[in-house]
N, C-alpha and C positions, 0 to 999 in steps of 0.2 A: 504494500500500500504506500505508494509514493505520495506524500502529503506536503503541500506548501507550508512555509513557515507561518506561524500564527499571526504575526504582525502584518505582513503584506498579503495575507490570505484573501482579502476582499478583492484583490486584483488578479488572482490566480485560480486555476482549476486543478483538480486532482489529475496528475499527469497520466495515471494509468487509465483514466476514463476515456480519453480520446486522443489519438496521435495523428498529426497532420501528415499528408503524403509529401514526401521529399523526392524530387526528381533529380537524383544524382546516383552515382555508382557507390555501392556500399563496400567497405573494406572487409567485412565479415558477413557470413551468410545469415539470412533470417531463419528462424526456427520453423520447421514444418509442424503444424499443429498436431499435438499428440495427447492421448488420454491413457492413463495407467489402468490396468485391469483391477476390478473392485468387486467386492461382495454386494449383495442387494442393499444392506444397511449402509455400507460405505458410499454407494451411489446416492442413496437418500441424503446422507450428510453433505456430499458434494453439491447436489442440486439445491439443498436448502441454503448453503453458503452463497452459491451463485445468484440465487433469487434475492437474498439479503443484500448482496453487493449491488445488484441492479436497482432494487427498490429504494434502499436506504442511502448507500454511498453515492451511486450514480445519479439517481433521480431526486435525492435529498428529501425523501418522504420520512422525516424524522418521527412522525407519529406512529410509523410502522416498526420502529426499532424494537419496542418491547416484544413484538411477535417473534423476533429472531435472536435477540441478545438477552443474556442473563442480566439481571439488575446489578449484580456484583461482577460484571464483565471485567477481565484483567487485561490491561493494555500495556504492551511493552514498546510501542512506537515512542521514541523520546520527545516527540512534538505534541502528543495528544494526551490529555489527562486520562487516568484510569477510571473505570466505572462506566456504566451505560449513560448516566447523566452527563459525565464529562465528555464522552464521545458525542452525544447529541448536541451539547452546547458548542463544541468545537465545529462540527459540521454544519450547524445551523447558521454560522457566521460566513460560510463560504457561499459564493454565488452559485445558483443552479445552472449546471452546464446546458448548453444548447444542443440537445440530443435529437437527431432526426426521428428516431423511433424509440421512445422510452420503454417499449415492451421488450426490447432486446438490449444486451450489453453492447455498448459502442466499441469497447475494446476487450475482446475475449482473451482469457489467459491462453498462451501458446502451448503450455503443458499444464495438465491438471490431474489430480489424483486424490485418493483418500485411503488411509490405512489406520485401522483401529479407531481410536478416538479423534484422529487428526485428518484435516483436509489441507492440502498444499497446492499452491498456485504459482506459476511463473508467468509474468507479464513481460512484454517486449515493446520497446520503443525504438524509433529510428531518429537520429539526430545528426546535426552537422559535425564533421570531424574538425575540432578546433585547430588542428595543424594544417588543414587544407580544406577551405570552404567549398571546393568543387566535389568533395567526397562526403559520404555519410557513413555512419556505423550503427550497429544494433547493440543495445544494452538490455539487461534484464533486471527485474525486481521480483522479490519473493514475498509470499505471504503464507504463514502457517497458522491454522486455527484449530483450537481444541474444542470439541463438541461435548456437551454434558447436558443430559436431560432434554435432548432435542434442540438445544440452543447454542449459539456461539458463546463460549465461556471465557476463552483466552485467545489472545492474538499476538503474534510476533511478525516482524517483517524486516526488510533490509534497509529501512530508512535510517539516516543519520540526522543528528540535531541541526536545525537550521538557525543561522544568526537571527536574533530577534524573537525567538520562541520563548525566552525567559525561563523561569523556574517552572518545570512541569512535573507533576507527581505521577510517575509511572507505577505500574502494578507490581505486586510481589506474589510469586507463585506459592501455593501452599505446599508443593513438593516439586522436586526436579522433573523436567519434561519427560525423561526416560522412565519415570515411575508410573506414568499413566499408561493406558493401553496402547501399545504401538503395533499390535497385531501379531499373529502367529506367522512365522516364515515357512514358506514351502521350500523344498529342496533346491529349486531353481533360484529362489530369492536368497537362500544361504550362499549360493555361488555368486550372485550379484553383490551381496555384502562383502564377500571375500575380495572380489575384484575392486570394488570401490575403496575398500580399506587399503588395498595394495597401492592404489594410486595416491590417495590422500595421506596415508600414514607412511608407508614404506618408501615411496618415491619422494614425496614432498617434505615429509618431516624428518625422515632418516637419510634422505639424499641418494637413494639407490635408483637412479634414473635408468640404469641398464635393464631394470625389470620391465620397462615399457615395451621392449622388444617381444616379450612373451605375453603381455597383458593387454596392450592397446592395439586396436586396428590401425593398419598403415594409413587409412583414410579418416582417421580421427577428426571429428567435427568440433571445432573450438569456437565457443561463443564469447569468450573473453576477448574484447577487441584489441588488447595489447599483445596477445600471444598468436604466433603464426599457426596456420592450419596444418593438420597432419601430425602423425606420430613423431616424425623427424623434426618438424618445426617446434613441437612441444619440448623435445629433449634439448634442442639447441638453445631455446629461450631459457628454460629452467636451469641449465648448466651454468648460466652466467650469474645466478643468484648465489651469494655466499652460503656455504654449507652443502651445496649440491654439485659443486665442480669436481673435476677429477681428483681422486684421493681424499676427498672431504667427507665421504659418506660415513655414517655412524653404524655400529653394529645394531641390526634390527632386533628389537625386543617386542614382546607381546603388547605392552602398553603403549598408548599414544603419548607422544611428548606434549601435545596440546590436545586433549580429548574434546570431541564435540559434545555439546550438551543434549543434542537430540539426533538420533539416526532413525530414518524411516526407509524401509525397503518395500517398494510397491511394484511388483512384477519386475520388469527390467530396469527400474529406476532406483537409485540409492541417493537419498537426500541427507546431507550433513548440515547441522546448524551449530555455530559456535557463538559464544559470548565474546564480545570485543569491547574495549574501552577506548575513549578518545577524549581530548580536551574539550570542555564546554566552550563553544564559540562566543558565549556571552560572559564567561568568567573563566579565564585561563588557569585559575587556581583550583578549579574543580574538574572532575571527570564525569562522564556519563557512560552508560552501557548501550550498545547496539548489537545487532546480530548479523553475522556473516554466513553465507550459504555457498555450498557446492552441491551440485546435482550431476550425477553421471548416469548415462544410459548404456546398458550392455546389449550387444547384438551378436549372436552366434558365438558366445563364449569370450568375446573381447569387448573392452571399453570402446564405445563408438562415438559418444557425444558428451559434452561437458558444458555446464552453465554456471556462472557466478554473477555477482552484482557489479563487476568492474566496469569503469567508464574510462574514457580517455581524458586526461587532465590537460588543460591549456598549457602550451609551452611556457616555461619560466622566462623572464626577461633575459636572463643570462644565456638561455638556449637559442635565442633569436640572433640571426646574423644580420 
């Protein structure tokens, strides 16, 4: 859920709600729309969340929020107050988007799924490349929602704190995300988890990039706009990062060096969510928490596709010639 900062929100729209068409060549591929396999109850949870998104978030029908959200809704987006009342107060201040057909989502998630008590969504936007205005690139945002008693009880996303948002009271979970129902894994999902763990833990945390040759498809699809396409492009890029270069790998151990706080395995998809901290843009003496995501898709026994929330940062003045 990409949300504009609270202070200038009156002049902005929820970015995920509607994306303009940009007529330029993109440097990374758009996502082919995909849906994870689900049980009947998981499909029901997903459909409820998409209806909530359309009715309440997109169409700003705040009077309908109690139908979909628990009163003690827990909000982890660092720009939006926790609780259903805080959510409603925040979104009530935003202008209602000009949607051609309010009966439909103007911007559907490009990947969607549900597992156990959770629903997860990946949205995609296309924007100008700050290094070259003749080009565009695709970036992704993530939303994870926990369902309880048929309503949205808790929400995490990939948003970071915006300047001017001020002091925001975010929610506190009654227990860690992995202690809720994350679903029972099939044999194939156990293999998906092993492959995802090998990329995110063994390759990227322990530095064993040589494992890519047996784990990743040569035509690996990369949606991080800073990383080249393909398995070889991945290896070349990652090998330039300290700790991952030749001779720098650590002995692989069972534990993560930096463990995810939530792992969801949904058919061929493996979602990892991490807690991260950053300096508060309104008060550099303070820090706030946000969430980072990696999602991989497995195909024919190999890691085929990857998404995260990375964007292309504008060049620093010292980088310009």
